[in-house]
MITOR-263204 format. One line per 3 residues: number of its first residue (from 1); their letters; for each residue x, y, z of C-alpha. Coordinates in steps of 0.02 Angstrom, whole numbers, plus 50000, padded with zeros to 5 digits. Layout:
<recs>
NUM	a	X,Y,Z  ...
</recs>
This chain:
<recs>
1	xxx	57983,56712,59920  58087,56642,59772  58248,56573,59732
4	xxx	58347,56475,59585  58502,56378,59602  58590,56350,59429
7	xxx	58776,56279,59460  58893,56368,59367  59068,56278,59347
10	xxx	59163,56183,59470  59068,56200,59668  59000,56382,59609
13	xxx	58831,56432,59566  58735,56579,59564  58570,56586,59676
16	xxx	58442,56698,59607  58320,56754,59712  58187,56873,59720
19	xxx	58081,56928,59862  57898,56983,59875  57859,57186,59849
22	xxx	57767,57181,60008  57910,57142,60125  58032,57247,60036
25	xxx	57894,57403,60091  57918,57322,60272  58102,57317,60281
28	xxx	58076,57516,60179  57977,57563,60324  58117,57501,60467
31	xxx	58219,57588,60381  58141,57752,60376  58096,57736,60567
34	xxx	58288,57708,60581  58344,57850,60472  58223,57987,60527
37	xxx	58324,57951,60706  58470,58052,60629  58402,58191,60528
40	xxx	58362,58356,60560  58263,58462,60462  58225,58639,60493
43	xxx	58038,58661,60574  58034,58466,60637  58124,58381,60797
46	xxx	58253,58282,60764  58139,58101,60717  57977,58169,60693
49	xxx	58009,58224,60512  57836,58130,60417  57911,57999,60297
52	xxx	57836,58096,60133  57934,58254,60198  58100,58158,60212
55	xxx	58066,58061,60043  58059,58230,59945  58181,58290,60013
58	xxx	58303,58141,60016  58240,58018,59908  58184,57854,59950
61	xxx	58327,57790,59859  58437,57838,60024  58340,57701,60123
64	xxx	58353,57572,60024  58542,57523,60069  58480,57505,60259
67	xxx	58328,57395,60181  58441,57277,60102  58530,57265,60254
70	xxx	58372,57211,60340  58328,57088,60203  58442,57015,60128
73	xxx	58510,56895,60279  58357,56830,60290  58304,56824,60105
76	xxx	58465,56738,60062  58464,56597,60235  58295,56551,60163
79	xxx	58354,56557,59992  58495,56446,60072  58360,56317,60124
82	xxx	58276,56331,59984  58389,56278,59865  58473,56120,59956
85	xxx	58655,56205,59976  58792,56187,60068  58877,56345,60074
88	xxx	59093,56380,60121  59097,56528,60100  58998,56718,60127
91	xxx	58924,56757,59940  58948,56890,59849  58803,56978,59799
94	xxx	58727,57085,59656  58556,57169,59677  58486,57169,59522
97	xxx	58312,57277,59566  58283,57380,59682  58133,57502,59694
100	xxx	57997,57522,59816  57829,57427,59777  57928,57312,59679
103	xxx	58017,57136,59681  58190,57135,59752  58299,57032,59653
106	xxx	58479,56989,59679  58583,56853,59608  58706,56775,59723
109	xxx	58881,56691,59688  58898,56546,59817  59033,56413,59815
112	xxx	58974,56276,59893  59033,56114,59965  59078,55993,59836
115	xxx	58999,55837,59783  59128,55684,59848  59129,55527,59736
118	xxx	59191,55385,59835  59294,55250,59816  59368,55090,59907
121	xxx	59343,55136,60083  59298,54950,60129  59461,54825,60144
124	xxx	59570,54923,60165  59759,54887,60217  59897,54976,60255
127	xxx	60091,54985,60280  60101,54905,60423  60215,55003,60561
130	xxx	60311,54905,60726  60274,54986,60887  60376,54878,60984
133	xxx	60475,54935,61154  60655,54918,61160  60805,54930,61245
136	xxx	60834,55092,61155  60659,55166,61170  60642,55106,61345
139	xxx	60837,55191,61395  60782,55383,61295  60603,55364,61434
142	xxx	60732,55326,61590  60846,55487,61519  60678,55579,61508
145	xxx	60632,55541,61692  60804,55605,61709  60764,55790,61666
148	xxx	60619,55825,61717  60683,55763,61903  60859,55856,61845
151	xxx	60894,56027,61963  60942,56202,61890  61105,56254,61956
154	xxx	61149,56407,61913  61340,56420,61877  61453,56564,61902
157	xxx	61592,56517,61810  61630,56404,61665  61548,56451,61507
160	xxx	61390,56419,61435  61379,56224,61339  61238,56157,61224
163	xxx	61080,56115,61340  61128,56250,61455  60963,56370,61528
166	xxx	61029,56538,61452  60967,56727,61531  61028,56877,61389
169	xxx	60994,57035,61335  61022,57071,61137  61019,57202,61000
172	xxx	61048,57172,60817  61123,57297,60682  61095,57292,60519
175	xxx	61248,57404,60428  61294,57512,60595  61091,57548,60618
178	xxx	61004,57448,60755  60849,57370,60681  60660,57313,60747
181	xxx	60634,57194,60830  60805,57151,60854  60822,57207,61036
184	xxx	60773,57093,61214  60804,57106,61376  60838,56946,61485
187	xxx	60752,56839,61366  60774,56642,61404  60862,56544,61260
190	xxx	60894,56376,61284  61044,56341,61196  61031,56194,61062
193	xxx	60830,56220,61011  60847,56306,60866  60751,56450,60924
196	xxx	60847,56591,60854  60925,56603,60668  61058,56499,60601
199	xxx	61231,56522,60686  61167,56634,60824  61162,56509,60964
202	xxx	61332,56405,60915  61398,56563,60962  61329,56594,61111
205	xxx	61405,56442,61184  61553,56453,61248  61505,56629,61358
208	xxx	61527,56659,61530  61404,56761,61651  61425,56936,61639
211	xxx	61544,56903,61461  61454,57014,61328  61503,56984,61134
214	xxx	61469,57001,60950  61392,56888,60851  61362,56877,60670
217	xxx	61230,56798,60584  61154,56799,60392  60968,56819,60372
220	xxx	60880,56681,60269  60870,56728,60085  60680,56716,60103
223	xxx	60655,56786,60284  60483,56894,60291  60592,57059,60326
226	xxx	60654,57122,60143  60759,57214,60240  60845,57103,60336
229	xxx	60826,56929,60172  60988,56871,60150  61095,56996,60234
232	xxx	61231,56995,60373  61181,57052,60542  61269,57106,60723
235	xxx	61180,57066,60864  61255,57151,61033  61248,56993,61157
238	xxx	61258,57004,61344  61243,56838,61467  61146,56896,61617
241	xxx	61143,56693,61719  61170,56539,61642  61069,56375,61728
244	xxx	61151,56225,61698  61039,56028,61715  61104,55901,61878
247	xxx	61050,55734,61813  61002,55634,61966  61096,55474,61975
250	xxx	60970,55294,61900  60970,55200,62045  60860,55124,62194
253	xxx	60853,55280,62291  60808,55387,62105  60650,55258,62091
256	xxx	60584,55294,62267  60595,55471,62243  60512,55471,62086
259	xxx	60378,55343,62084  60313,55222,62210  60427,55113,62196
262	xxx	60595,55042,62323  60710,54977,62176  60793,55039,62008
265	xxx	60725,54859,61909  60531,54919,61977  60516,55064,61895
268	xxx	60585,54990,61748  60483,54846,61744  60302,54973,61761
271	xxx	60404,55121,61617  60393,54958,61521  60234,54906,61549
274	xxx	60164,55112,61520  60256,55112,61377  60190,54958,61298
277	xxx	60022,55046,61340  60073,55179,61276  60119,55080,61110
280	xxx	59963,55017,61077  59865,55160,61075  59990,55248,60975
283	xxx	59966,55085,60866  59772,55086,60840  59793,55297,60807
286	xxx	59911,55243,60677  59773,55135,60631  59653,55238,60631
289	xxx	59728,55391,60541  59811,55317,60414  59644,55215,60346
292	xxx	59571,55363,60353  59712,55428,60230  59691,55290,60139
295	xxx	59491,55326,60111  59520,55483,60053  59650,55455,59942
298	xxx	59516,55335,59854  59382,55458,59828  59373,55602,59710
301	xxx	59356,55776,59769  59351,55943,59689  59404,56057,59844
304	xxx	59346,56229,59841  59508,56347,59864  59405,56421,60009
307	xxx	59407,56295,60105  59570,56253,60107  59614,56439,60172
310	xxx	59471,56425,60295  59571,56311,60353  59703,56348,60349
313	xxx	59649,56504,60443  59645,56405,60601  59783,56303,60587
316	xxx	59869,56451,60611  59769,56531,60760  59820,56345,60826
319	xxx	59974,56363,60796  60001,56546,60887  59878,56493,61043
322	xxx	60030,56335,61064  60150,56454,61037  60074,56583,61178
325	xxx	60080,56427,61305  60270,56420,61282  60268,56591,61318
328	xxx	60281,56660,61138  60203,56740,61010  60208,56715,60827
331	xxx	60294,56902,60792  60455,56854,60876  60424,56662,60784
334	xxx	60424,56777,60635  60555,56862,60689  60677,56680,60722
337	xxx	60651,56580,60614  60654,56707,60471  60492,56661,60397
340	xxx	60324,56770,60390  60141,56713,60375  60137,56675,60194
343	xxx	60275,56557,60208  60193,56467,60385  60048,56449,60278
346	xxx	60116,56351,60129  60231,56248,60256  60036,56203,60330
349	xxx	59938,56204,60165  59955,56000,60139  59894,55967,60307
352	xxx	59766,56102,60260  59716,55995,60105  59734,55823,60193
355	xxx	59601,55871,60343  59462,55950,60213  59502,55803,60092
358	xxx	59471,55682,60240  59303,55769,60352  59240,55765,60186
361	xxx	59262,55614,60146  59237,55521,60319  59059,55655,60311
364	xxx	59004,55581,60139  59061,55395,60202  58931,55429,60352
367	xxx	58820,55467,60232  58825,55305,60125  58824,55185,60273
370	xxx	58683,55282,60370  58797,55302,60520  58732,55453,60652
373	xxx	58746,55512,60804  58619,55477,60942  58555,55556,61087
376	xxx	58606,55398,61173  58801,55433,61101  58780,55647,61131
379	xxx	58756,55593,61305  58867,55436,61337  59002,55574,61266
382	xxx	58971,55706,61377  58983,55577,61529  59167,55554,61461
385	xxx	59200,55721,61460  59114,55757,61641  59276,55616,61702
388	xxx	59395,55706,61616  59391,55897,61652  59304,55848,61808
391	xxx	59133,55963,61769  58963,55878,61776  58879,55833,61616
394	xxx	58720,55948,61619  58863,56075,61663  58933,56031,61493
397	xxx	58798,56046,61393  58742,56200,61421  58915,56259,61365
400	xxx	58889,56147,61210  58708,56222,61169  58764,56371,61209
403	xxx	58902,56361,61067  58793,56275,60914  58667,56188,60982
406	xxx	58777,56024,61005  58783,56013,60825  58999,55992,60870
409	xxx	58975,55851,60990  58860,55775,60890  58966,55799,60724
412	xxx	59115,55733,60823  59032,55579,60896  58989,55540,60704
415	xxx	59146,55566,60659  59215,55424,60778  59088,55317,60731
418	xxx	59120,55330,60552  59294,55295,60587  59257,55153,60699
421	xxx	59161,55098,60546  59313,55099,60421  59431,54992,60549
424	xxx	59283,54854,60593  59281,54843,60376  59485,54847,60383
427	xxx	59597,54688,60342  59708,54768,60474  59665,54782,60660
430	x	59701,54912,60792
</recs>
């Protein structure tokens, strides 16, 4: 087999591959054995038609596609290794010669990982940020503790307020006709959460349990459904139940209930200490992230669009998974946020681009500085993960090996070591 790589423009090129005639003929033989099992010819049992008779009746060309399916994946993979390129997307393949007894020739148009021209990445400085713990931040944390230990009390009488947890039935109408996706029963909604279209939750405020109300809202101009975009709709809403948070008093009894401390002052002191520890971690993370972003900004990279699109695919999937943990689907999110997938991708595009740029930059710095993940590093990482997940390191090794042969673990360790290098070489301290 022979392979020739010719870069055309930017990050695209053409990989011309020639596969020996002997391999072509062998693939045709395999293709015949596969196809003949499905062929019925009078006078022969299925699968027993001689090859010469098969080719005379159907033509050898009828085997070409199956033979290509056998040849192309392996030939392309070998050619990529031989050419020393790193594809980032599926190739566009054009078969220029396929014939029994002759060399197979095909051209693959390939988008490859871009070259990174590194700028300054040592002695970097970043904008300072205050992570000190203030009285306001301490009060806010104590308030969150109250919220977490609040009792949800059913409200039988009185009107719904912001912060209340409601259970509602609703059905949406546009021009008097119900529209698809606009109906639900016993839907849990926290008022003031901003989950629904602007104006919806505000009009639920004031309802009493058992009360019904027609709520009028206007869908955003950019709403994903053209039939509703920019138009007025009426939702018929019924409030089925209402619960309100009853916050416990912030006193010594509260401290005893939620901690091992006897007084509120002790709880405050411990909470402040934990906030300061958290602030140190956040400062360290901030320094690391900012240094990576600075190094990426200083690098010159011609990003292939397809790499950003792949990253967007992953980010949308991650977003959908987070919604599922909250009891919502992407479809419901689109419905009530007024967005569609295209708009969500637009919203995430800048972050996706940044992710790809930083990943490529860190990879290039790692190569330039000969930073590698050793077996000892990988074992140390597995032991850390074993402690986090409460599972044996050998069991985690098997899981990682089954996924990508530990390659992902090694990449993660190498990336972390590269960021450690940036921090050590910077003008700031984490």
